[in-house]
C-alpha positions, 0 to 999 in steps of 0.5 A: 140711943140715950136712955136719959129723960129730962123731966119738967122739974129739971130732974133726969130719969135713967130709963135703962136702970130705973124700974117702973115703980121708981119711974112712977115715983119720979113722974108723980109730980109731972102733969104733962101727958107728953112727958109721960108719953116720952118716958113710955116710948123710951121704955118701949124702944129699950125693950122694957115692954112690961114696964112701958105697959105699967107706966102707960096704964098709970098715965091713962088713970092720971089723965082720964079727964083729958080726952086728947091725952087719953087718945094718945095714950090709948093709941100708944098702949094699943101699939105697945100691945101689938109689940107684946103680942109679937113676943107672946106665945100663940098657943100654950101647951097644957102640959109641956115637959120642957118649955114651961111658961108662967101661970099668968102668961097670956096668948098672942090673941089676948094682946091683940084683943087688948090692942083693938080695945085701946084703938076703939078707946082712942077713937071714942076719945077723939070723937068726944072732942069732935075730932077724927084721927088723921090718916097719917096718925099713929092711931091709923097706922096702928089699926093697919098693923092690927089688921095685918097681924089678924090676917085681914090682908085686904083691909090692911092693904086698903088702909096702907094704900089710903095712907100712901095716897097722900103720903107716898114716902111713909116708910111704915105704910110702904113696909106694910104694903110690901109685906102684904104683896110678898104674902100674896106672892106678888114678889116682883112688885114687893121687891120694887116696894122694898127697894123704894123703902131702902132708897127713902130710909136706908137705916129703917128698922126692920131692915128692908134688905131682909124683904129684898132677899126674900123676894129675890129667893122666890124669884129664883135669884139665890145669889142676890138673896144671899148678898142682901141678907149678908149686907143686912147682917153686917149692918144690923148684927143684932137682928135675928132675921138675916142670921136665921135666913143665912142659916137656912140658906146654908142648911139647904146647900148642905142638902144638895146631893151633887156636892161633895161630902166635906162641903156639905158638912161645912155648910150644915155646920155653918148653917146651924151656927147662924140659926143658933145665933138667930135664936139667941137674938130672939128666943121667941122665933119658932123657925129657929127653934124648929131647926134646932129641935131637928138638929138636937134630935139627930144628936140624940139629945132628946130633952133639948130637942123637946124643949125647942120643939115645944118652943116652936109649937107655942110661938109658931106664927104659920101652919107649916111651921106648927106642923113641922114642930109637931112632927119633930116632937113626934119624932122625939117621942117615937125615938124615946119609945113614947108611942102614944104621945108620938101618935098624938103629935102626928094626929095634931099635925095631920089635923092642921095639914091633912096632906103632910106626907111626913106626918103620914109616914111617921104615923104609919111607922108607929103602927109597924108592930105586931099588934097593929100591922093590919092598921099599918097596912090600911094606913099606907094603903090609904096614903098610896091611894090618895097620892095616886088620885092626885097623880103623885107617887110617894116612893117611901109610902110605896116601898113600905106598903110593898114590904108590908104586903110581902109579909105574912100578916096575922089572921089572913087566909092563903088566898089573901096572902097570895093576893097580897104578894101579887099586890106587893110585886106591883107596888115594888115595880111602881116604886122602882119606876118612880125612882127611875124617873129621876133626871139624874142619879144625884137626885134624892129620890133616886137614893131610895132605889139604890138600896140593896135591901129593896131588891132583896125584898122583891127577889124574895117575893118572886122566888116561888113564882118567877125564878128569873125575875127573882134572880134579876132582882138579886143580881141588881142588889149585888150591882147596887152594892158594887156601885156603892163600893160596898162588900158583897154580903155572903148570904146574898151571893148564895141566894143569887147563885142558887136562883141563877143556876135554876135559870140555867146560868151555871157559870155565874152561879159557880163564880158567886158561890166560889167567892162565898165559899172562899170568903167563909174559908178565910174567916169572914162573917156577916156583913154589918150593914146588910142582913137578909135574915138574922143568922150566923153565916159561918154556920151555913158554910156546909149549905153553900158548899153543898149548893156549889157541889150541886151546881157543879154536878149539874154542870158535869164537873162530877169529880169537883162535886164529889170533893165538895160533898166529901168536905161537907161530910167531914164538917157535918157527917149527918148531912144526909142530902150530901150522902144521897147526892154521892149515892146518885153519883155512884149510881151513874158510875155503875157502883151500886154497892157504894151507893147502897151503903150510903143510902142504908146509912142515911135510912138508919137515921132518916127512916121516915123521910119520904123523899129519901125513901122515894130515892131509895125506891128508885135505886131498887127499881134499877137493880131489883124490882121485887125489892122495890115493891117490898120496900114500897109496901113497907112505906105504905104500911109503916110510914105513909099510907098516902105516899104518892110515889110509893103508890105509883111505883107499886102500881107499875111493878105490879102491872109489869109483873102481870103483863109479863105473865103468859098464862095458858087459857083455862088455868088459874094463872089467867085469873091471877093475871087479871087480879094483878092488873086490877091491883095495879089499877087500884094503886094508881086510883089511890094515888089519884085520890090523894093527888088528883094532879098526879100525872104519873098515876094517870099515865099508868092508867092510860097505859092500861087502857091502851093495852086493853088489859082492864078486866071486862066482865062481858068477856069470857075467861081467857078471851082476847079483846077484838081488834075493834075494841083494841082500836077504841081503847087506844083512841081513849088512851090517846085522849088521856095521854094528850091531857097528860102531855099538857101537864108533864112534858116528858119523853115517856108521855110521847113514847106512850103516844107513839106506841098507840099511833104505831099500833094503829099503823099511823106511822107518820104520827108515831115518827113525830112523837117519837122524835119529840121524846128524843128531843127531851131524853135520848135513850136506847129504847127511845132510839129504837122506837124511832128506828122502828117507826121510820122503818115501818113508814119506809117499808109502807111507802117504799121511801128510801129516805125513811129507811136511812133515818131508821138506820141512823137511829139504830147506829146511834143506839148501837153506839150507846149499847154496843153489846146489844145483839138485837140492835145489830140484827136491826141494823142488818135487817134495815140495810137489807130492806134498803136494798130490797126496797130500792130494787123493787122500786120502778126505775123511773122512781128511784135514784142511782145514789140510793141504789149505790148506797144500798148496794154499798151497805149490802156487804155489811148487812151480810156480814152482820147476819153471818156473825149473828148466825154464828152466835149461840142460840141462848145468847141472842133474842131471836132465832139463829135460823132467821139470821141464816135465812136473811143472809141467804136472802141477801145473797140473792139481792146482791146478785141483782145489784150490778145489773140494776146499776147498769139499767139505772145508769143508762136510764139516768144518762138518757134522762140527763141527755133529754134534759140537756137537749130541752135545756138547750132548746129552751135557752135558744128560744129565750135568746131569740126572744131577747134578741127580738125584744132588743130589736123592737126596743131599738126601733122604738128608740130610733123613731123616738129620736127622729120625732124628737129631731122633728119637734126640735126643728119645728120649734126652731121654725116657730121661734124664727117665724115669731121673731120675723113677725115681731120685726115686721110688726115693729116696722109697721108700727114705726111707719104708721107713727111716722105717717101720723106725725106727718099728718099732724104737722100738715094739719097744724100748718093748715090751721095756722094759715086758715081763718082764726075764727073758724070753728075748731074741729073735734080731735081725732079719737085715738083711744078706741084705736089704741084699745083695739090695738092692745086687744088685738095684740093680747089675743092669742091663738086660743081666741082665733075663732072669736077674732075671725068674727070680730075682724070685719067689724074692726075693719069697718070701724077703722075705715070710718075713723080714717075717713072722719080724720081725713075730712077733718084735716082737709082745711075746708071752710065749714060745715056748709061746704062739707055738706054741699060737697059730695063725698068721694071714695078714697083713692089711696091704699087702705092700711092693714089693721092690727087685727089682720096682722094678728090673723096672719101671725096666727095663721102661720103659727097655726100651720107650723103647730099642725105640722108638729102635732101631726108628727107627734101623732105619728109617734 
């Protein structure tokens, strides 16, 4: 475009290289307003807006008396102000740190007000000379542009439509209309208008291809949008808009998670280049500044990021752009540590857009410090609630709030802490459900769920309350790391192994810990991208080896566990838990000296450790109860007077000692025994006072109640309680044991309940609870208790199967304790009692198998009694004489055996014979019943076949009859038709030979006859009765019609002759009527139908 203006005096003005002051000097002699306007327009088009404004102001002063010139200059100046307003900041920051403007810089609003004033001045100038602005004039178009810039879209739309009503090809109005349609989201209509602009003026500025691309983008046609912007950029390389849009398009492509990384990197870099080019072309563009601010924030170039963010804030022409700019500025201040300024920026962003999730999350992050954690919880809680009320779920907010709830916040109570943990679990579950709803694993929201740390937090929340869920969360964290091809952190392996072992999955736990130990032995350390706690993992190799040894010990791999314990003690000799576990293994291997040595070593250093003292007390209880009592007393006096374990053990040792005493009546030992019982009860009461939920102390008191040893002042010294009192005591104790069972599901509770039931001769219940105890822990004592209960039940009910169960329990017990002679005596006694019971049982109530089994066991019983009778009296816990007596008694029983077997065999043979006979009779009766039933069914079948044949024959007869009747009817119809034709021909011949002037006879009415024939033919068998009644009437009617027809066809001379001539009866045979044919047909069909009906009735 040429920058040279030829002035009226012949001189030229180079607008491009001439300042405003020089131009005013050149124009000082020019008195033509159009020249001034032409110069001003040149300056404007070349982008020298300030010079154009100066010249325009001077021109208005020079031509102030010329109203028409003033109108044109005011219009020009108003439009000039609108253009300046587009390049002016919308707001000015009070204290910008980087993007600082001159002190005289005006805001966009000021220039718009100035433009409005100029347009008003132009209107007044025209009115002063009696003119009005044309609808297509620059003034009218300027007003429409001002309305659009001020956001008065409806008014601007009316103005542009008014222009286009008479000037349909006005490109400026079309551009304004298209822009308003786009803002109002009428994208298809806006696209059509932009395309019209392009057809009218392909080179118009601004390029309509930009708007076309925007419409295509909103209509979900990204390829067409990209093509339009690329074409615009190619045709107009100096336009910033297509460059900016192409840049944003490429940046969006870079955010697609399903694309490969190298493609995304290239797209992002290409997009930044486009945006940077757009910013160079127009440094006042807020969108480009926003993108560059975010870009340099990622590059950690904070001053540059602040500059672009402040530029975007001051030139933002839309609320979303302004909010994004404040968010970017807040991020920069947050990163630089300027928390107050960051909070202020987020606050401004939320004032402009209260629902902006980025600002809400950013503000919440700033509150995540020790001083404002409570505020952070409140902020995120409010955010999550507001999202939930809208039916939304923001995963970032849920995750942060869940993490905060899981922390121990300052100043909260224990109850509040528990409630926070429950709330955190719910929030984590909701978060995981939200991210799992993503339709594909590539969606951005799902990436939040693919962080191992999330599942670690959840696992730690469940560690104390639900080990299974905690273990599942840890395993999910491990799987996430595996799916991402990341190394498994060692501390994570340890945690998941421990929890997995607690839920019983020992194999997986061992594999996890073995991997962790192997990697530590190979010199690995912490995983850089993962950290549960700030620890040096190398220092925890002893803990992991100890954990592995504990799991192997529980898995019965004792030797491997021992080896690991030794390795731990080599690294850490004072690892007392390791020594305690080794001592436990020595105790299980019946090596008390080695165990005692280790425990004394540990107690030297850890003498005040309660759990250690409790374990040592347990060790002493196995080998020396008196020493255990003294050690417990020492614990209660010197270490912990409220030690629950020591109190319970002291009470039990004291109780057992007093119960084993057998004092003589009237001696001081009786009072001493009562005193010790009272002392034991006091120990248990103290334990319950310190721990009301201590079931072991409660069980001790229940045992004392059951055995009725609690001192009773109402009884005299040495007086034994009555049986009624004992029964009541046992019932009271059972109530206590039942409550203890609900809290402590151990074998000891069931054994004590079994003792109470057994003492009351309730052997069924005793057997049941003893077997429950065996299901929890199978010991020799428990087996003998179950054996005794089944033995007593079998003897009480003379039931052989319970004696067999008792024998089985006794045999299992002797396998576990082969040197126990009392168990052998019990086996011999049970086998003998089995023979005795089965011999005493009536022959009809016993089985030969049981008798043979008892006789088979009798020699073993006799042998055992013989062996026991030969033992030294001091080595057996029973009398030798009793064994001898039982052996003699068994010999007598054995003599009866063969005779009883013969009787039983004969009885059962007879019983089998009777049973077989009854069975055969029953089978014969059943066979006869089957044959009778088969004969009956066969007869019914034959009768059905005969009836079916009859029905078939009847149907065929009916069909033949109908065909015959139909043929007769058709023949009759043909006969009648021929007669009718003959009569017609005869009548026509008579008519031709008669008098031509004779009156015409009325034609015979045949319609009624046809109707009657149709009616008769359509009537079925269902109308039989009605047809019989109407038959006579139809017959008389037919006769009359035939008579009238014959009279009309005789060819007589007239009515006089017809009246004078008497009527004669018809001599010819009356033809059958249609109704009579139908009656005959019906009668025949009805007869056949009756035959069929009677046949079916017989069936």
